[in-house]
C-alpha positions in Angstrom: -23.0 16.6 -7.3 -21.1 19.8 -8.1 -17.3 20.1 -7.7 -17.4 22.0 -4.4 -19.5 19.3 -2.8 -17.4 16.5 -4.2 -14.2 18.2 -2.9 -15.8 18.6 0.6 -16.6 14.9 0.5 -13.1 14.1 -0.6 -11.6 16.4 2.0 -13.6 14.7 4.8 -12.5 11.2 3.6 -8.8 12.2 3.4 -8.8 13.8 6.9 -10.0 10.6 8.3 -7.0 8.7 6.8 -4.2 11.1 8.0 -1.3 10.4 8.1 -1.2 8.5 4.8 1.0 7.7 1.8 -0.1 8.3 -1.8 0.9 5.9 -4.6 2.2 8.6 -6.9 2.8 8.3 -10.7 2.7 12.0 -11.7 -0.3 11.4 -13.9 -3.5 13.4 -13.9 -5.3 11.5 -11.1 -2.5 11.0 -8.6 -1.3 14.6 -9.1 -4.8 15.8 -8.3 -5.1 13.5 -5.3 -1.7 14.7 -4.0 -2.7 18.3 -4.5 -6.0 17.7 -2.6 -4.1 16.1 0.2 -1.6 18.9 0.4 -4.4 21.4 0.9 -5.5 19.4 3.9 -2.2 18.7 5.7 1.2 18.4 4.0 3.0 17.5 7.2 1.2 14.1 7.5 1.7 13.1 3.9 4.2 11.3 1.8 4.2 10.5 -2.0 5.8 7.2 -3.0 6.7 6.5 -6.6 7.9 3.2 -7.9 10.2 3.3 -10.9 10.5 0.2 -13.1 11.2 -0.7 -16.7 7.5 -0.2 -17.5 7.7 3.5 -16.8 9.6 5.8 -19.1 12.4 7.7 -17.3 10.9 11.0 -18.5 7.7 10.2 -16.6 9.6 9.5 -13.4 11.4 12.9 -13.8 8.0 14.6 -14.4 6.6 13.0 -11.2 9.6 14.2 -9.2 9.1 17.7 -10.5 5.4 17.8 -9.7 6.1 16.7 -6.1 8.7 19.4 -5.7 6.3 22.0 -6.9 3.6 20.8 -4.5 6.2 20.8 -1.6 5.4 17.3 -0.4 7.8 14.6 0.9 8.7 12.2 -1.9 10.2 8.8 -1.9 11.2 7.1 -5.2 11.7 3.3 -5.2 13.4 1.2 -7.9 12.2 -2.3 -8.8 13.4 -4.7 -11.5 9.9 -5.8 -12.6 11.3 -8.0 -15.3 12.6 -10.4 -12.6 8.9 -11.2 -11.8 8.1 -14.3 -13.8 4.4 -13.9 -13.2 4.6 -10.4 -14.9 6.8 -11.2 -17.9 4.6 -14.2 -18.8 2.0 -11.5 -19.6 -1.2 -13.4 -18.9 -4.5 -11.6 -18.3 -3.4 -11.3 -14.7 -0.2 -9.5 -15.5 -1.4 -6.2 -14.0 -2.4 -7.9 -10.8 1.0 -9.4 -10.3 2.8 -6.2 -11.2 0.6 -4.0 -8.9 1.0 -6.6 -6.1 4.7 -6.3 -6.2 4.8 -2.5 -6.5 2.1 -1.7 -4.0 3.6 -4.2 -1.5 6.8 -2.2 -1.8 5.0 1.0 -1.2 3.2 -0.5 1.8 6.5 -1.8 3.4 8.1 1.6 2.9 5.1 3.5 4.4 5.0 1.2 7.4 8.7 1.8 8.1 7.8 5.5 8.2 5.0 4.8 10.7 2.3 5.5 8.1 -0.4 2.9 8.0 -3.0 4.5 5.7 -2.4 4.0 1.9 -4.3 5.6 -0.9 -4.2 5.4 -4.7 -5.8 7.6 -7.3 -8.2 5.2 -9.1 -11.4 7.0 -10.3 -14.9 6.0 -11.3 -14.0 5.7 -15.0 -11.2 3.2 -14.2 -13.7 0.8 -12.8 -15.3 0.5 -16.3 -12.1 -1.0 -17.8 -10.3 -4.3 -17.2 -8.0 -3.5 -14.3 -6.8 -6.6 -12.4 -4.4 -4.3 -10.5 -7.3 -2.9 -8.5 -7.7 -6.3 -6.9 -4.1 -6.2 -5.6 -4.6 -2.7 -4.3 -7.7 -3.8 -2.4 -5.9 -6.9 -1.0 -3.1 -4.7 0.4 -5.5 -2.3 2.0 -5.2 0.7 -0.3 -8.1 3.2 -0.1 -9.6 4.8 -3.2 -10.9 8.2 -2.0 -11.6 9.5 -5.5 -14.0 6.6 -6.1 -15.6 7.0 -2.8 -16.1 10.8 -3.5 -17.6 9.9 -6.9 -14.8 11.6 -9.0 -14.7 10.8 -12.7 -11.7 11.6 -15.0 -13.5 14.7 -16.3 -14.2 15.9 -12.7 -10.5 15.5 -11.9 -9.4 17.4 -15.0 -11.8 20.2 -14.4 -10.9 20.8 -10.8 -7.2 20.4 -11.6 -7.6 23.2 -14.1 -9.4 25.4 -11.6 -6.5 24.8 -9.2 -3.9 25.7 -11.8 -2.3 22.2 -11.9 -0.3 21.7 -15.1 -1.5 18.1 -15.2 -5.1 19.1 -15.9 -4.7 18.4 -19.7 -1.8 15.9 -19.5 -2.4 13.0 -21.9 -3.4 9.8 -20.1 -0.6 7.4 -19.6 -0.3 3.7 -18.9 2.6 1.4 -18.3 4.6 0.2 -21.3 3.6 -3.4 -20.6 0.1 -2.6 -22.0 1.7 -2.3 -25.5 2.5 -5.9 -25.6 -0.4 -8.3 -26.5 -1.4 -10.7 -23.7 0.4 -14.0 -23.7 3.5 -12.6 -25.6 6.5 -12.6 -23.3 7.6 -9.2 -22.1 11.3 -8.5 -22.5 13.7 -5.7 -21.9 14.0 -5.5 -25.7 10.4 -5.1 -26.7 9.7 -2.7 -23.8 12.7 -0.6 -24.9 11.5 -0.6 -28.6 8.1 0.7 -27.5 9.6 3.4 -25.3 11.9 4.7 -28.0 9.2 4.6 -30.6 6.7 6.5 -28.4 9.4 9.1 -27.5 10.0 9.7 -31.2 6.3 10.2 -31.9 6.0 12.6 -28.9 9.0 14.5 -30.2 7.1 14.9 -33.5 4.2 16.5 -31.7 1.9 13.6 -31.0 1.1 13.9 -27.3 -1.3 11.0 -26.9 0.4 8.0 -28.5 0.5 4.2 -28.1 2.8 1.9 -30.0 1.4 -1.6 -29.8 4.2 -4.1 -30.3 3.3 -7.2 -32.2 6.6 -8.9 -32.6 8.5 -7.0 -35.3 5.3 -5.1 -36.2 4.4 -1.7 -34.6 0.8 -0.5 -34.6 0.6 3.2 -33.9 -2.4 4.8 -32.2 -2.7 8.6 -31.9 -5.6 10.9 -31.0 -8.4 10.5 -33.5 -8.1 14.2 -34.4 -4.4 13.7 -35.3 -4.8 10.7 -37.6 -4.8 12.8 -40.7 -1.5 14.4 -39.7 0.3 11.1 -39.1 -0.9 9.9 -42.5 1.0 12.8 -44.1 3.5 11.2 -46.5 6.5 13.1 -45.1 5.5 12.2 -41.5 5.0 8.6 -42.4 8.4 8.4 -44.1 10.1 9.8 -41.0 8.3 7.3 -38.8 9.1 4.4 -41.1 12.8 5.2 -41.2 13.1 5.7 -37.4 11.0 2.7 -36.5 13.2 0.5 -38.7 16.2 1.8 -36.8 14.5 1.0 -33.6 14.0 -2.6 -34.7 10.5 -2.8 -36.2 10.3 -4.4 -39.6 6.8 -3.2 -40.3 4.8 -0.2 -39.1 1.0 0.2 -39.3 -1.3 3.1 -38.3 -4.6 2.5 -36.6 -6.9 4.8 -38.5 -9.5 4.8 -35.7 -7.0 6.4 -33.4 -6.3 5.8 -29.7 -8.9 4.6 -27.3 -8.1 3.8 -23.7 -8.0 0.1 -23.0 -8.3 -0.9 -26.7 -6.0 -3.9 -26.4 -7.9 -5.0 -23.3 -11.2 -4.9 -25.2 -9.8 -6.7 -28.2 -8.5 -9.5 -26.1 -11.5 -9.8 -23.9 -14.0 -9.6 -26.8 -12.2 -12.5 -28.4 -12.6 -14.5 -25.3 -16.3 -13.5 -24.9 -16.1 -13.2 -21.1 -19.5 -11.6 -20.8 -22.7 -11.8 -22.9 
């Protein structure tokens, strides 16, 4: 199906849902979905963002700016996710409990506005990864129009570029909790360490980064094509010095580079959930 046909299908599905609220993060997918909805009817549309310790403040500010550029009503909600004991225990169901709380808040806010249709920007590629949060979204009645219209991540980036959205080549992001191995307690301290470390690497010019936090050890992932640069002795020394200041006693670099969901796959492979 070509992009025009997919968009016509998406447009039809969105029109049927109006008025609706979009769970908005400011990432590639939710920005595309919001832009698509704006093309249909911006008067029956609201973007709702949830800010927590798991989302860097710079990402929240970016999300606010994108909504302003699109000219859509925006509500930003704050939640102390570290008060949720089911989340900080960090079991394999952490994402479910986190999304349940955040999406419940979005739903409550939307209902108060008289908006009963809720959408989120999951795409076909997301269904291939371990995403317990999708169960929470389904339970709460969120629609996934990008999946229904057969959009993949590459489709979204391509059409975003055609529309002139600056998010078309934005590095994929995920919440900071994904940097903590399952079954290790999530704390304000380890989340803050990860946030500071990733911000430092981004400031060095590494756009797509993950700093996996294994206690006092940091494991850095960057784009495969950027591994050679991060292995440069001068760069490594800067990172080592800064990471020690942040609180990491040891720092390692994953020479295979970043791959979406890598920590999920490592954990699940060890548990052998499927043949």
